[in-house]
N, C-alpha and C positions, 0 to 999 in steps of 0.2 A: 380751230387752233392755228396760230400763226407759226411759220416755219422756225423762227428763232426760239419760240417757246418750246416747240417739240424737240428741237436740237438740244436745248438745255436739259430737258426732261430725260432724254435718252442717254446723254452723257452722265447725268446723275444716277440713272438706273444702272449703268455699267459700273460706275464707281461703287455703288452699293453692293453689286454682285461680287466685286473683288474684295470689298471690306468683309463681306460674309465669309468668303473663302479664307481670308487672312485670319479671321476669328476662329475658324474650325481647326483646332490643333491636330486632330486626327488626320485631316487632309494635308495639312502642311507636312506632317511627318511622313505620310504616304508618298507625297511628291518627292521628298528628300530621299526616301528609301528607293523609290523607282529610279531616280537619277543615279544612285549607286549601282543599282542592278544593270542599268544601261551601260555604264562604264565597265562593269565586270564582264558583261556579255561581249562588248566590243574588244576589250583587252584580251579576252580568252579566245578570240578568233571567230566569234559568232556574229550574227547579223540581226538587224531589226527587220521585222516583217510587219507592215502596217496596212490598215484598210479602214474605209468608212464610206458612207453614202452622201451624195449631195455636197453641202458645205463641209462635212466631215471628211469627204474624199479629198477635197482641196486642202484641208488641214493635214491629212496624211502625206500628201505631196509636199507641202511646206516643210513638215517635220523631216522627211527624207532629204529634202534639199539642203537643210541645215546640217544634216549628218554626213552626207556624201560630199557636199561642197565644203562649207565651213560655217560656223556661227560667228565668232568674233576673232578667233585665233588662227594664224596660219599654221597648218598641220597637214598630215597625210589624210587622205580620204578614208572614210569608214563605210562599211556596207549597210545599205538599207534597201529593201524591196517594197514597193507599194503595189498591192494586189489590184487596186482599182485603176492602175495606170495601164494595164494590159488589156486593151480594147478587144483584141482578137480572142484572148482567153475568156474574157468576161462574156462576150456575146455567144461564143461557142458553148460554154458551160451553161449559160442561161437558157439557150436553145435546147440543149440536150438533157439537162438535169433540173432546170428551174433556177430562178434568181436567188432563191433561198440557199442554194449550194455554191454560188459563184465564188465565195471567198474560201470556203472549206476545201473545195477541190484544189484550189491554188495553194492553200496552206499545206495540204498533203504533199504537193509537189516541191515546195520550197523550204519548208521548215525542217530543222534537225533539233535534237535535244540541246545543242549549244546555243540556239537562237532565242530571241525574245519576240513574242507576238504582241503587238499593240493595236487593239481595235478602238475605234472612235465612234460613239453613238450618243447623240444628245438626249435620246429617250431612254437609253439603256436597254432597249428591247428590239433592236434591229435583228431580225431573224438570221440574216446572212452573216452578220458579225458574230452573233451568238454561236452559230454552227461552226464558224472558224475558230472560236475560242475552244469549243469542245474538241475539235480536231487537234489544235495545238496542245491541249492537255494530254490527249491520247498519244501524241508523238513524244511528249516529255519536254517540250519547250516551255520556257517561262511565259507567263501571260500577264498582261496589263490592259487596262481600258480607261479611256477618258470618257466620262459619262455625264449625264445631266439628270435633273429631277431627283428621284430617289435612288438612282442607279439601276433600276429595272432588273430584269432577270440575269443580266450579264454580271452585275456587281458581285454576286456570290460565287461566280465561276472563275474569277481571275485572282492571281496572286496579289496584284496591285490595283485595286479599284479606286480611281481618282474621280470623285463625284462632285460636280458643281451643283449644289442643291438650289436650283432655280428652275422654274417651269417655262421660262421664255427662251426659245431656241437661240435667238440672237445673243442674249446675255451669256448663255452657256458657251456658245462658240467664241465669244470675246474672251472669256476666261480660259478656254482651251488653248487659244493662241498664246496667252500669257504663260500658261503652264508649259507648253511646248518650248517656249523660249527659256524658261527657267531650267527645264530638264537638259536642254542643249548646253546651256551655260555651265551647269554643274558638271555634266559628263565631260565636256571639253576641258574644263579646268583640271579634273581628276586625271584624264588621259594624257594631258600635255604637261602635267606637273606644275601648272601655273595658277 
C-alpha cells in the first residue's frame, strides 16, 4: 500500500469513528452531562483528578493543561491533578504495592468528596484505573471515565461512562482528544459566563 493511500484510509477511519460517536445520542448526552459536572465541581471548589496509561496518560496531561492553563478563554486557573505525572509516587507505589495500585494509592491521598475523578482507558479494563475508580467511589468523589471498545469493567463503576465504541486504540484516542476539547469548551463557557 502506498503512503498516500494509507493516509487517506486512516483519515477516513478517524472521520467514521467520530461520525459513530455523533450518532450515539446516549454518548452525546453523557458528554454534555459530564461537562456540566466538571463545571459544578470546579465552581464548588473541587478539583479534577485524572489518570491513564501510555497514550491515555498523555491525554490526562493534555486535559489538565487545558484546565489549569486555559482552553480558549482568558480566565483564572482551575485545579487539576494528574496521577501519572508524579514519577516518584508512581515508582515508589509500584515498587511497594504493585503497578495495579499505583493510581488508587494516589487517589486516596488526593481525592475528597468535592472532587471529580476522571480515568482514561482505551480498553476499559486497565486494572490500575479500575482500582482508582473504586477508591474514588469509596471516598465519595464523583467518577467519570473516557473509555473504548465496549467500556470494559470500568463502565459500570463510574457516574459518567464516555465510551467510544471502536476496537482500534488509535481511533479511540483520537475521539478522546475531541471529547476532552468539548468538555473543556463547555466547562469554560459555563464557568466564565461566556
